[in-house]
C-alpha positions in Angstrom: 13.6 19.1 64.4 14.8 16.5 61.9 11.2 15.5 61.3 10.2 19.2 60.5 13.1 19.5 58.0 12.1 16.2 56.4 8.5 17.5 56.2 9.6 20.7 54.7 11.7 18.9 52.1 8.8 16.6 51.3 6.5 19.6 50.7 9.1 21.2 48.5 9.4 18.0 46.5 5.6 17.8 46.1 5.5 21.4 45.0 8.3 20.9 42.4 6.6 17.7 41.2 3.3 19.5 40.8 5.0 22.3 38.8 6.8 19.7 36.7 3.5 17.9 36.0 1.7 21.1 35.1 4.4 22.3 32.8 4.6 19.0 31.0 0.8 18.9 30.6 0.9 22.4 29.1 3.7 21.3 26.7 1.8 18.2 25.5 -1.4 20.2 25.1 0.5 22.6 22.8 2.3 19.8 21.0 -1.0 18.0 20.4 -2.6 21.2 19.2 0.3 21.8 16.8 0.1 18.2 15.4 -3.6 18.4 15.0 -3.4 21.8 13.2 -0.7 20.5 10.9 -2.7 17.4 10.1 -5.9 19.3 9.6 -4.3 21.9 7.2 -2.5 19.1 5.3 -5.8 17.3 4.8 -7.6 20.5 3.9 -4.9 21.3 1.3 -5.1 17.8 -0.1 -8.9 18.1 -0.3 -8.8 21.4 -2.2 -6.2 20.1 -4.6 -8.2 17.0 -5.2 -11.4 19.0 -5.8 -9.6 21.2 -8.4 -8.0 18.2 -10.0 -11.5 16.5 -10.1 -13.0 19.5 -11.9 -10.1 19.5 -14.5 -10.5 15.8 -14.9 -14.3 16.1 -15.4 -14.1 18.7 -18.0 -11.1 17.1 -19.7 -13.0 13.8 -19.8 -16.1 15.4 -21.5 -13.8 17.2 -24.0 -11.9 13.9 -24.7 -15.2 12.1 -25.1 -16.4 14.6 -27.7 -13.1 14.6 -29.5 -13.0 10.8 -29.7 -16.6 10.8 -30.7 -15.7 13.0 -33.6 -12.9 10.7 -34.6 -14.9 7.5 -34.2 -18.0 9.1 -35.7 -20.2 8.0 -32.8 -20.8 9.5 -29.4 -21.2 6.1 -27.9 -17.8 4.8 -29.0 -16.1 8.1 -28.0 -17.4 8.0 -24.4 -16.8 4.3 -24.1 -13.2 4.9 -25.1 -12.8 7.4 -22.4 -14.4 5.0 -19.9 -12.0 2.3 -21.1 -9.1 4.6 -20.5 -10.3 5.2 -16.9 -10.8 1.5 -16.4 -7.2 0.8 -17.4 -6.0 3.6 -15.2 -8.0 2.2 -12.2 -6.6 -1.3 -12.7 -3.1 0.1 -12.9 -3.6 2.2 -9.7 -5.0 -0.9 -7.9 -1.8 -2.8 -8.8 0.6 -0.1 -7.6 -1.5 1.7 -4.9 0.8 0.9 -2.0 3.9 2.5 -3.6 2.0 5.6 -4.7 -0.4 6.3 -1.8 0.6 4.5 1.4 4.3 5.3 1.4 4.1 9.1 0.9 1.2 9.5 3.3 2.9 7.5 6.0 6.1 9.4 5.4 4.4 12.8 5.6 2.5 12.0 8.8 5.6 10.5 10.4 7.4 13.7 9.6 4.6 15.7 11.3 4.4 13.5 14.4 8.1 12.6 15.0 10.4 15.2 13.6 9.3 18.1 15.8 
């Protein structure tokens, strides 16, 4: 009789462990889906903003090139001046890229993954 009770309790424990495992698997699937969707939408938003900013920068650069060309009296010097401004901006960004890019991105993805 004791053996049958022990067998019953063992089967009950196995059933409960199976239910526990399945519920946790479902939870982590949903959690993974949520994190993947938040990350995907964040990247998509960033890409759209970057695309719009690139268009503004392109047309602004052409306008600045023509404006400086008028001021210098030469198209070559005007567009070289715009190129020089971008060269200086690129060098500046290379010097401070970790503070501007790496920190905020790491912070945002840490918030997505660990704060929920």
